[in-house]
ZABA-672951 format. One record per residue: residue number from 1; residue in one letter; x, y, z of N, C-alpha, C in turn. Coordinates in Angstrom, 3 decimals, padded with zeros to 6 digits. Each point is the difference from the previous one (the first is absolute). Layout:
REM residues N
i->NUM, aa->a, n.X->X, n.Y->Y, n.Z->Z, ca.X->X, ca.Y->Y, ca.Z->Z, c.X->X, c.Y->Y, c.Z->Z
...
***
This chain:
REM residues 120
i->1, aa->m, n.X->-005.565, n.Y->-032.138, n.Z->-014.170, ca.X->-000.517, ca.Y->000.922, ca.Z->000.887, c.X->001.225, c.Y->001.185, c.Z->000.243
i->2, aa->r, n.X->-000.874, n.Y->001.238, n.Z->000.473, ca.X->001.246, ca.Y->000.857, ca.Z->000.104, c.X->000.027, c.Y->-000.086, c.Z->001.675
i->3, aa->p, n.X->001.267, n.Y->000.130, n.Z->000.514, ca.X->000.343, ca.Y->000.344, ca.Z->001.226, c.X->-000.661, c.Y->001.119, c.Z->000.975
i->4, aa->r, n.X->-000.402, n.Y->-000.083, n.Z->000.662, ca.X->-000.992, ca.Y->001.230, ca.Z->000.915, c.X->001.493, c.Y->000.691, c.Z->000.947
i->5, aa->p, n.X->-000.285, n.Y->001.398, n.Z->000.000, ca.X->000.838, ca.Y->000.389, ca.Z->001.048, c.X->-000.300, c.Y->-000.507, c.Z->001.558
i->6, aa->d, n.X->000.855, n.Y->000.393, n.Z->000.877, ca.X->-000.137, ca.Y->-000.564, ca.Z->001.360, c.X->-001.194, c.Y->001.173, c.Z->000.303
i->7, aa->r, n.X->-000.952, n.Y->-000.862, n.Z->000.855, ca.X->-001.049, ca.Y->001.073, ca.Z->000.466, c.X->000.333, c.Y->000.957, c.Z->001.127
i->8, aa->r, n.X->000.888, n.Y->-000.224, n.Z->000.679, ca.X->000.379, ca.Y->000.817, ca.Z->000.950, c.X->000.832, c.Y->001.375, c.Z->-000.453
i->9, aa->q, n.X->000.551, n.Y->-000.247, n.Z->-001.283, ca.X->000.493, ca.Y->000.731, ca.Z->-000.634, c.X->-000.672, c.Y->001.191, c.Z->-000.755
i->10, aa->g, n.X->-001.320, n.Y->-000.497, n.Z->-000.494, ca.X->-000.730, ca.Y->000.813, ca.Z->-000.834, c.X->000.477, c.Y->000.589, c.Z->-001.385
i->11, aa->r, n.X->-000.888, n.Y->000.697, n.Z->-000.541, ca.X->000.652, ca.Y->000.509, ca.Z->-001.361, c.X->-000.154, c.Y->001.341, c.Z->000.238
i->12, aa->w, n.X->-000.410, n.Y->000.554, n.Z->001.053, ca.X->000.099, ca.Y->001.549, ca.Z->000.183, c.X->001.440, c.Y->000.304, c.Z->000.657
i->13, aa->l, n.X->000.743, n.Y->-000.515, n.Z->000.719, ca.X->001.164, ca.Y->000.136, ca.Z->000.706, c.X->000.945, c.Y->000.550, c.Z->-000.703
i->14, aa->p, n.X->000.532, n.Y->-000.650, n.Z->-001.351, ca.X->001.078, ca.Y->000.625, ca.Z->-000.500, c.X->-000.525, c.Y->001.273, c.Z->-000.513
i->15, aa->w, n.X->-001.120, n.Y->000.272, n.Z->-000.455, ca.X->-000.524, ca.Y->001.173, ca.Z->-000.375, c.X->-000.235, c.Y->001.193, c.Z->001.091
i->16, aa->s, n.X->000.085, n.Y->-000.345, n.Z->001.008, ca.X->-000.316, ca.Y->000.928, ca.Z->000.896, c.X->000.561, c.Y->001.237, c.Z->000.163
i->17, aa->g, n.X->001.206, n.Y->000.338, n.Z->000.034, ca.X->000.904, ca.Y->001.079, ca.Z->-000.221, c.X->-000.365, c.Y->001.090, c.Z->-000.946
i->18, aa->l, n.X->-000.811, n.Y->-000.612, n.Z->-001.314, ca.X->-000.198, ca.Y->000.609, ca.Z->-001.248, c.X->-001.498, c.Y->000.767, c.Z->000.663
i->19, aa->a, n.X->-000.894, n.Y->-001.051, n.Z->000.748, ca.X->-001.485, ca.Y->000.529, ca.Z->000.078, c.X->000.078, c.Y->000.779, c.Z->001.593
i->20, aa->l, n.X->000.852, n.Y->-000.241, n.Z->000.715, ca.X->000.018, ca.Y->001.097, ca.Z->001.255, c.X->000.435, c.Y->001.093, c.Z->-000.096
i->21, aa->g, n.X->001.222, n.Y->000.055, n.Z->-000.850, ca.X->001.026, ca.Y->001.092, ca.Z->-000.447, c.X->-001.047, c.Y->001.188, c.Z->-000.733
i->22, aa->a, n.X->-000.701, n.Y->-000.764, n.Z->-000.965, ca.X->-000.950, ca.Y->001.121, ca.Z->-000.848, c.X->-001.164, c.Y->000.130, c.Z->000.779
i->23, aa->a, n.X->-000.439, n.Y->-000.586, n.Z->000.920, ca.X->-001.264, ca.Y->000.496, ca.Z->000.587, c.X->000.650, c.Y->001.157, c.Z->001.137
i->24, aa->a, n.X->000.973, n.Y->-000.275, n.Z->000.544, ca.X->000.645, ca.Y->001.029, ca.Z->001.147, c.X->000.263, c.Y->001.088, c.Z->-000.757
i->25, aa->w, n.X->000.732, n.Y->-000.156, n.Z->-001.154, ca.X->000.142, ca.Y->001.385, ca.Z->-000.914, c.X->-001.154, c.Y->000.660, c.Z->-000.286
i->26, aa->a, n.X->-001.187, n.Y->-000.603, n.Z->-000.438, ca.X->-000.986, ca.Y->000.765, ca.Z->-000.358, c.X->-000.968, c.Y->000.311, c.Z->001.185
i->27, aa->v, n.X->000.272, n.Y->-000.301, n.Z->001.049, ca.X->-000.888, ca.Y->000.346, ca.Z->001.494, c.X->000.981, c.Y->001.141, c.Z->000.379
i->28, aa->s, n.X->001.300, n.Y->000.003, n.Z->-000.212, ca.X->001.043, ca.Y->001.318, ca.Z->000.394, c.X->-000.577, c.Y->001.067, c.Z->-000.699
i->29, aa->t, n.X->000.131, n.Y->000.010, n.Z->-001.343, ca.X->-000.411, ca.Y->000.767, ca.Z->-000.847, c.X->-001.115, c.Y->000.738, c.Z->000.028
i->30, aa->q, n.X->-000.928, n.Y->-000.831, n.Z->000.265, ca.X->-001.117, ca.Y->000.550, ca.Z->000.483, c.X->-000.180, c.Y->000.923, c.Z->001.136
i->31, aa->l, n.X->000.591, n.Y->-000.538, n.Z->001.176, ca.X->-000.235, ca.Y->000.481, ca.Z->001.201, c.X->001.261, c.Y->001.292, c.Z->-000.148
i->32, aa->n, n.X->000.836, n.Y->000.250, n.Z->-000.419, ca.X->000.795, ca.Y->001.350, ca.Z->-000.324, c.X->-001.089, c.Y->000.960, c.Z->-000.360
i->33, aa->y, n.X->-000.703, n.Y->-000.287, n.Z->-000.944, ca.X->-000.945, ca.Y->000.919, ca.Z->-000.550, c.X->-001.064, c.Y->000.114, c.Z->000.813
i->34, aa->a, n.X->-000.442, n.Y->-000.908, n.Z->001.011, ca.X->-001.140, ca.Y->000.045, ca.Z->000.618, c.X->000.204, c.Y->000.762, c.Z->001.237
i->35, aa->l, n.X->000.928, n.Y->-000.209, n.Z->000.779, ca.X->000.568, ca.Y->000.527, ca.Z->001.414, c.X->000.207, c.Y->001.301, c.Z->-000.431
i->36, aa->v, n.X->000.519, n.Y->000.614, n.Z->-001.054, ca.X->000.214, ca.Y->001.595, ca.Z->000.003, c.X->-000.864, c.Y->001.006, c.Z->000.747
i->37, aa->p, n.X->-001.016, n.Y->-000.032, n.Z->-000.198, ca.X->-001.257, ca.Y->001.021, ca.Z->000.836, c.X->000.264, c.Y->-000.348, c.Z->001.109
i->38, aa->w, n.X->-000.058, n.Y->-001.586, n.Z->000.700, ca.X->000.029, ca.Y->000.047, ca.Z->001.427, c.X->001.128, c.Y->000.590, c.Z->000.309
i->39, aa->v, n.X->001.456, n.Y->-000.285, n.Z->-000.524, ca.X->001.193, ca.Y->000.322, ca.Z->000.342, c.X->000.043, c.Y->001.645, c.Z->000.357
i->40, aa->c, n.X->-000.482, n.Y->000.563, n.Z->-001.228, ca.X->000.082, ca.Y->001.744, ca.Z->000.151, c.X->-000.991, c.Y->000.360, c.Z->000.890
i->41, aa->a, n.X->-001.284, n.Y->-000.902, n.Z->000.388, ca.X->-000.665, ca.Y->000.763, ca.Z->001.214, c.X->000.349, c.Y->-000.252, c.Z->001.402
i->42, aa->t, n.X->000.959, n.Y->-001.171, n.Z->000.151, ca.X->000.564, ca.Y->-000.078, ca.Z->001.308, c.X->001.478, c.Y->-000.011, c.Z->000.241
i->43, aa->g, n.X->000.582, n.Y->000.361, n.Z->-000.961, ca.X->001.539, ca.Y->000.181, ca.Z->-000.275, c.X->000.777, c.Y->-001.174, c.Z->000.627
i->44, aa->i, n.X->-000.630, n.Y->-000.984, n.Z->000.218, ca.X->000.930, ca.Y->-001.502, ca.Z->-000.038, c.X->-000.030, c.Y->-000.788, c.Z->-001.130
i->45, aa->n, n.X->000.977, n.Y->-000.207, n.Z->-000.753, ca.X->000.532, ca.Y->-000.742, ca.Z->-000.931, c.X->000.257, c.Y->-001.105, c.Z->000.375
i->46, aa->v, n.X->-000.956, n.Y->-001.101, n.Z->-000.416, ca.X->-000.141, ca.Y->-001.276, ca.Z->000.189, c.X->000.483, c.Y->-000.757, c.Z->-001.312
i->47, aa->v, n.X->000.228, n.Y->000.669, n.Z->-000.843, ca.X->000.237, ca.Y->-000.839, ca.Z->-001.140, c.X->001.194, c.Y->-000.861, c.Z->-000.080
i->48, aa->p, n.X->001.079, n.Y->000.599, n.Z->000.507, ca.X->001.465, ca.Y->-001.084, ca.Z->-000.036, c.X->-000.441, c.Y->-000.885, c.Z->001.076
i->49, aa->a, n.X->-000.571, n.Y->-000.006, n.Z->000.874, ca.X->-000.416, ca.Y->-001.020, ca.Z->000.944, c.X->-000.737, c.Y->-001.287, c.Z->-000.593
i->50, aa->v, n.X->-001.038, n.Y->000.402, n.Z->-001.088, ca.X->-000.814, ca.Y->-000.604, ca.Z->-000.696, c.X->000.647, c.Y->-000.908, c.Z->-001.145
i->51, aa->a, n.X->000.725, n.Y->000.892, n.Z->-000.397, ca.X->001.026, ca.Y->-000.407, ca.Z->-001.197, c.X->000.564, c.Y->-001.345, c.Z->000.235
i->52, aa->l, n.X->000.730, n.Y->000.432, n.Z->001.386, ca.X->001.081, ca.Y->-000.971, ca.Z->000.687, c.X->-000.898, c.Y->-001.682, c.Z->000.047
i->53, aa->a, n.X->-001.069, n.Y->000.388, n.Z->000.858, ca.X->-000.878, ca.Y->-001.272, ca.Z->000.067, c.X->-000.034, c.Y->-000.646, c.Z->-001.447
i->54, aa->l, n.X->-000.429, n.Y->000.747, n.Z->-000.883, ca.X->-000.405, ca.Y->-000.922, ca.Z->-001.273, c.X->001.370, c.Y->-000.290, c.Z->-000.681
i->55, aa->a, n.X->000.932, n.Y->000.628, n.Z->000.259, ca.X->001.516, ca.Y->-000.415, ca.Z->-000.578, c.X->000.096, c.Y->-001.334, c.Z->000.740
i->56, aa->l, n.X->-000.241, n.Y->-000.219, n.Z->001.157, ca.X->000.021, ca.Y->-000.932, ca.Z->000.721, c.X->-000.342, c.Y->-001.332, c.Z->-000.177
i->57, aa->l, n.X->-001.767, n.Y->000.422, n.Z->-000.634, ca.X->-000.594, ca.Y->-001.161, ca.Z->-000.730, c.X->000.662, c.Y->-000.450, c.Z->-001.156
i->58, aa->a, n.X->-000.093, n.Y->000.947, n.Z->-000.754, ca.X->000.831, ca.Y->-000.369, ca.Z->-001.514, c.X->001.280, c.Y->-000.995, c.Z->000.151
i->59, aa->a, n.X->001.021, n.Y->000.324, n.Z->001.205, ca.X->001.018, ca.Y->-000.769, ca.Z->000.442, c.X->-000.475, c.Y->-001.194, c.Z->000.127
i->60, aa->a, n.X->-001.228, n.Y->-000.204, n.Z->000.818, ca.X->-000.312, ca.Y->-001.143, ca.Z->000.704, c.X->-000.467, c.Y->-000.986, c.Z->-001.247
i->61, aa->g, n.X->-000.573, n.Y->000.495, n.Z->-000.954, ca.X->-000.108, ca.Y->-000.936, ca.Z->-001.200, c.X->000.827, c.Y->-000.282, c.Z->-000.782
i->62, aa->g, n.X->001.331, n.Y->000.693, n.Z->-000.230, ca.X->001.151, ca.Y->-000.489, ca.Z->-000.326, c.X->000.517, c.Y->-000.832, c.Z->000.833
i->63, aa->a, n.X->-000.045, n.Y->-000.064, n.Z->001.099, ca.X->000.508, ca.Y->-000.958, ca.Z->000.854, c.X->-000.581, c.Y->-001.290, c.Z->000.005
i->64, aa->l, n.X->-001.367, n.Y->000.025, n.Z->-000.455, ca.X->-000.846, ca.Y->-001.421, ca.Z->-000.417, c.X->000.315, c.Y->-000.278, c.Z->-001.104
i->65, aa->s, n.X->000.299, n.Y->000.575, n.Z->-000.981, ca.X->000.589, ca.Y->-000.490, ca.Z->-001.374, c.X->001.286, c.Y->-000.457, c.Z->000.172
i->66, aa->w, n.X->000.922, n.Y->000.760, n.Z->000.840, ca.X->001.370, ca.Y->-000.783, ca.Z->000.296, c.X->-000.050, c.Y->-001.399, c.Z->000.510
i->67, aa->h, n.X->-000.903, n.Y->000.060, n.Z->001.365, ca.X->-000.362, ca.Y->-001.429, ca.Z->000.497, c.X->-000.356, c.Y->-000.960, c.Z->-000.950
i->68, aa->s, n.X->-000.934, n.Y->000.177, n.Z->-001.083, ca.X->-000.539, ca.Y->-000.958, ca.Z->-000.931, c.X->001.333, c.Y->-000.246, c.Z->-000.998
i->69, aa->w, n.X->001.023, n.Y->001.062, n.Z->-000.411, ca.X->000.863, ca.Y->-000.659, ca.Z->-000.861, c.X->000.877, c.Y->-000.828, c.Z->000.669
i->70, aa->r, n.X->000.429, n.Y->000.177, n.Z->001.379, ca.X->000.761, ca.Y->-000.904, ca.Z->000.629, c.X->-000.533, c.Y->-001.347, c.Z->000.247
i->71, aa->k, n.X->-001.623, n.Y->000.073, n.Z->000.054, ca.X->-000.505, ca.Y->-001.447, ca.Z->000.372, c.X->000.142, c.Y->-000.554, c.Z->-001.560
i->72, aa->l, n.X->-000.344, n.Y->000.741, n.Z->-000.917, ca.X->-000.195, ca.Y->-000.629, ca.Z->-001.218, c.X->001.623, c.Y->-000.378, c.Z->-000.619
i->73, aa->a, n.X->001.086, n.Y->000.574, n.Z->000.523, ca.X->001.019, ca.Y->-000.295, ca.Z->-000.409, c.X->000.447, c.Y->-001.479, c.Z->000.872
i->74, aa->k, n.X->-000.171, n.Y->-000.211, n.Z->001.049, ca.X->000.050, ca.Y->-001.211, ca.Z->000.636, c.X->-000.856, c.Y->-001.094, c.Z->-000.501
i->75, aa->s, n.X->-000.912, n.Y->000.184, n.Z->-000.195, ca.X->-001.007, ca.Y->-001.417, ca.Z->-000.528, c.X->000.233, c.Y->-000.162, c.Z->-001.373
i->76, aa->g, n.X->000.309, n.Y->000.953, n.Z->-001.018, ca.X->000.112, ca.Y->000.007, ca.Z->-001.268, c.X->-001.382, c.Y->-000.963, c.Z->-000.737
i->77, aa->s, n.X->-001.053, n.Y->-000.096, n.Z->000.520, ca.X->-000.815, ca.Y->-000.993, ca.Z->-000.540, c.X->-000.868, c.Y->000.774, c.Z->-000.968
i->78, aa->l, n.X->000.121, n.Y->001.482, n.Z->000.014, ca.X->-001.034, ca.Y->000.695, ca.Z->-001.200, c.X->000.830, c.Y->000.669, c.Z->-000.814
i->79, aa->e, n.X->001.088, n.Y->-000.433, n.Z->-000.266, ca.X->001.207, ca.Y->000.312, ca.Z->-001.222, c.X->-000.477, c.Y->-000.522, c.Z->-001.179
i->80, aa->r, n.X->-000.459, n.Y->-001.155, n.Z->000.052, ca.X->-000.278, ca.Y->-000.723, ca.Z->-001.569, c.X->-001.136, c.Y->000.829, c.Z->-000.743
i->81, aa->p, n.X->000.116, n.Y->000.038, n.Z->-001.230, ca.X->-001.098, ca.Y->000.895, ca.Z->-000.504, c.X->-001.059, c.Y->-000.430, c.Z->000.066
i->82, aa->e, n.X->-000.076, n.Y->-001.556, n.Z->-000.178, ca.X->-001.550, ca.Y->-000.276, ca.Z->000.430, c.X->-001.047, c.Y->000.033, c.Z->001.170
i->83, aa->a, n.X->001.082, n.Y->000.683, n.Z->000.769, ca.X->-000.570, ca.Y->000.679, ca.Z->001.355, c.X->-001.254, c.Y->001.167, c.Z->-000.500
i->84, aa->g, n.X->000.304, n.Y->000.446, n.Z->-000.971, ca.X->-001.102, ca.Y->000.945, ca.Z->-000.414, c.X->-000.180, c.Y->001.331, c.Z->000.689
i->85, aa->f, n.X->000.811, n.Y->000.603, n.Z->000.607, ca.X->000.242, ca.Y->001.299, ca.Z->000.632, c.X->001.087, c.Y->000.494, c.Z->000.575
i->86, aa->p, n.X->000.642, n.Y->001.118, n.Z->-000.617, ca.X->001.342, ca.Y->000.090, ca.Z->000.300, c.X->000.127, c.Y->000.696, c.Z->001.432
i->87, aa->h, n.X->-000.107, n.Y->-000.684, n.Z->001.147, ca.X->-000.187, ca.Y->000.553, ca.Z->001.453, c.X->001.684, c.Y->000.339, c.Z->000.120
i->88, aa->r, n.X->001.155, n.Y->-000.206, n.Z->-000.592, ca.X->001.090, ca.Y->000.674, ca.Z->000.574, c.X->000.046, c.Y->001.302, c.Z->-000.521
i->89, aa->l, n.X->-000.256, n.Y->-000.128, n.Z->-001.293, ca.X->-000.053, ca.Y->001.502, ca.Z->-000.768, c.X->-001.068, c.Y->000.911, c.Z->000.630
i->90, aa->g, n.X->-001.094, n.Y->-000.538, n.Z->000.543, ca.X->-000.882, ca.Y->000.826, ca.Z->000.592, c.X->000.663, c.Y->000.485, c.Z->001.223
i->91, aa->a, n.X->000.559, n.Y->-000.778, n.Z->000.909, ca.X->000.629, ca.Y->000.590, ca.Z->001.150, c.X->001.189, c.Y->001.123, c.Z->-000.393
i->92, aa->a, n.X->000.865, n.Y->-000.261, n.Z->-000.949, ca.X->000.830, ca.Y->000.991, ca.Z->-000.334, c.X->-000.617, c.Y->001.176, c.Z->-000.429
i->93, aa->v, n.X->-001.155, n.Y->-000.026, n.Z->-000.655, ca.X->-000.683, ca.Y->001.271, ca.Z->-000.389, c.X->-000.276, c.Y->000.619, c.Z->001.296
i->94, aa->g, n.X->-000.540, n.Y->-000.811, n.Z->000.604, ca.X->-000.673, ca.Y->000.328, ca.Z->001.347, c.X->000.886, c.Y->000.841, c.Z->000.968
i->95, aa->m, n.X->001.210, n.Y->-000.693, n.Z->000.105, ca.X->000.781, ca.Y->000.731, ca.Z->000.723, c.X->001.175, c.Y->001.320, c.Z->-000.376
i->96, aa->s, n.X->-000.313, n.Y->-000.099, n.Z->-001.508, ca.X->000.794, ca.Y->001.332, ca.Z->-000.574, c.X->-001.079, c.Y->001.277, c.Z->-000.238
i->97, aa->a, n.X->-001.277, n.Y->-000.454, n.Z->000.015, ca.X->-001.191, ca.Y->001.056, ca.Z->000.200, c.X->-000.280, c.Y->000.303, c.Z->001.538
i->98, aa->a, n.X->000.262, n.Y->-000.779, n.Z->000.568, ca.X->-000.350, ca.Y->000.477, ca.Z->001.663, c.X->001.184, c.Y->001.152, c.Z->000.130
i->99, aa->a, n.X->001.334, n.Y->-000.349, n.Z->-000.353, ca.X->001.195, ca.Y->000.647, ca.Z->000.215, c.X->-000.173, c.Y->001.314, c.Z->-000.824
i->100, aa->l, n.X->-000.572, n.Y->000.037, n.Z->-001.272, ca.X->-000.359, ca.Y->001.385, ca.Z->-000.565, c.X->-000.981, c.Y->000.705, c.Z->000.662
i->101, aa->f, n.X->-001.369, n.Y->-000.700, n.Z->000.363, ca.X->-001.050, ca.Y->000.736, ca.Z->000.549, c.X->000.575, c.Y->000.645, c.Z->001.507
i->102, aa->t, n.X->000.702, n.Y->-000.708, n.Z->000.622, ca.X->000.425, ca.Y->000.335, ca.Z->001.423, c.X->000.893, c.Y->001.126, c.Z->-000.044
i->103, aa->l, n.X->001.054, n.Y->000.276, n.Z->-000.942, ca.X->000.730, ca.Y->001.040, ca.Z->-000.400, c.X->-000.695, c.Y->001.602, c.Z->-000.547
i->104, aa->v, n.X->-001.428, n.Y->-000.724, n.Z->-000.679, ca.X->-000.583, ca.Y->001.167, ca.Z->-000.376, c.X->-000.798, c.Y->000.682, c.Z->001.035
i->105, aa->i, n.X->-000.283, n.Y->-000.629, n.Z->000.849, ca.X->-000.861, ca.Y->000.273, ca.Z->001.282, c.X->000.788, c.Y->000.657, c.Z->000.827
i->106, aa->l, n.X->001.204, n.Y->-000.241, n.Z->000.336, ca.X->001.048, ca.Y->000.692, ca.Z->000.690, c.X->000.357, c.Y->001.095, c.Z->-000.704
i->107, aa->l, n.X->-000.012, n.Y->000.421, n.Z->-001.202, ca.X->000.395, ca.Y->001.162, ca.Z->-000.864, c.X->-001.044, c.Y->000.843, c.Z->000.224
i->108, aa->h, n.X->-001.146, n.Y->-000.258, n.Z->000.207, ca.X->-001.281, ca.Y->000.840, ca.Z->-000.068, c.X->-000.189, c.Y->000.306, c.Z->001.609
i->109, aa->a, n.X->000.727, n.Y->-000.802, n.Z->000.920, ca.X->-000.356, ca.Y->000.310, ca.Z->001.289, c.X->001.229, c.Y->001.164, c.Z->000.155
i->110, aa->s, n.X->001.024, n.Y->-000.207, n.Z->-000.621, ca.X->001.200, ca.Y->000.877, ca.Z->000.275, c.X->-000.477, c.Y->001.497, c.Z->-000.444
i->111, aa->a, n.X->-000.736, n.Y->000.099, n.Z->-000.923, ca.X->-000.304, ca.Y->001.284, ca.Z->-000.506, c.X->-001.251, c.Y->000.407, c.Z->001.147
i->112, aa->g, n.X->-000.750, n.Y->-000.366, n.Z->000.558, ca.X->-000.694, ca.Y->000.408, ca.Z->001.111, c.X->000.775, c.Y->000.180, c.Z->001.333
i->113, aa->l, n.X->001.420, n.Y->-000.321, n.Z->000.032, ca.X->000.614, ca.Y->000.539, ca.Z->001.071, c.X->000.459, c.Y->001.473, c.Z->-000.072
i->114, aa->f, n.X->-000.325, n.Y->000.579, n.Z->-001.392, ca.X->000.700, ca.Y->001.190, ca.Z->-000.364, c.X->-001.436, c.Y->001.058, c.Z->-000.098
i->115, aa->f, n.X->-001.026, n.Y->-000.767, n.Z->-000.901, ca.X->-001.161, ca.Y->000.732, ca.Z->-000.139, c.X->-001.112, c.Y->-000.655, c.Z->000.595
i->116, aa->s, n.X->-001.048, n.Y->001.083, n.Z->000.130, ca.X->-001.306, ca.Y->-000.531, ca.Z->000.783, c.X->-001.045, c.Y->-000.028, c.Z->-001.044
i->117, aa->g, n.X->000.285, n.Y->000.385, n.Z->-001.056, ca.X->-001.319, ca.Y->000.082, ca.Z->-000.742, c.X->-000.584, c.Y->001.495, c.Z->000.040
i->118, aa->c, n.X->000.355, n.Y->000.748, n.Z->001.079, ca.X->-000.981, ca.Y->001.566, ca.Z->000.165, c.X->000.845, c.Y->000.989, c.Z->-000.404
i->119, aa->e, n.X->001.250, n.Y->-000.312, n.Z->-000.736, ca.X->000.548, ca.Y->001.024, ca.Z->-000.669, c.X->-000.740, c.Y->000.664, c.Z->-001.444
i->120, aa->r, n.X->000.010, n.Y->001.281, n.Z->000.470, ca.X->-000.764, ca.Y->000.401, ca.Z->-001.300, c.X->001.154, c.Y->001.652, c.Z->-000.476
***
């Protein structure tokens, strides 16, 4: 019989950096385009503030993956091949992806500091 992962750990926690990072990046990209007409009409550039909030969401996903990595490193119970699911690999991918998505969101936000989208 295969050992089951700890119920409190969950199967999703190691991969949360990848999931939250990708979702935050997708929402950030869509909002960057969707907010341009409103920014041009009002003159208030909210894109950097929205991007910062979404970058924090992506970083929070990375923190959850990091927490999972640390917990799995201490327990070591899911390191055996018969465990059936690569939790530590998932945590490493989640941390790396969250860092990448956070950086991309912040780079898009930095462009929003110099350009409003209303330039023609």
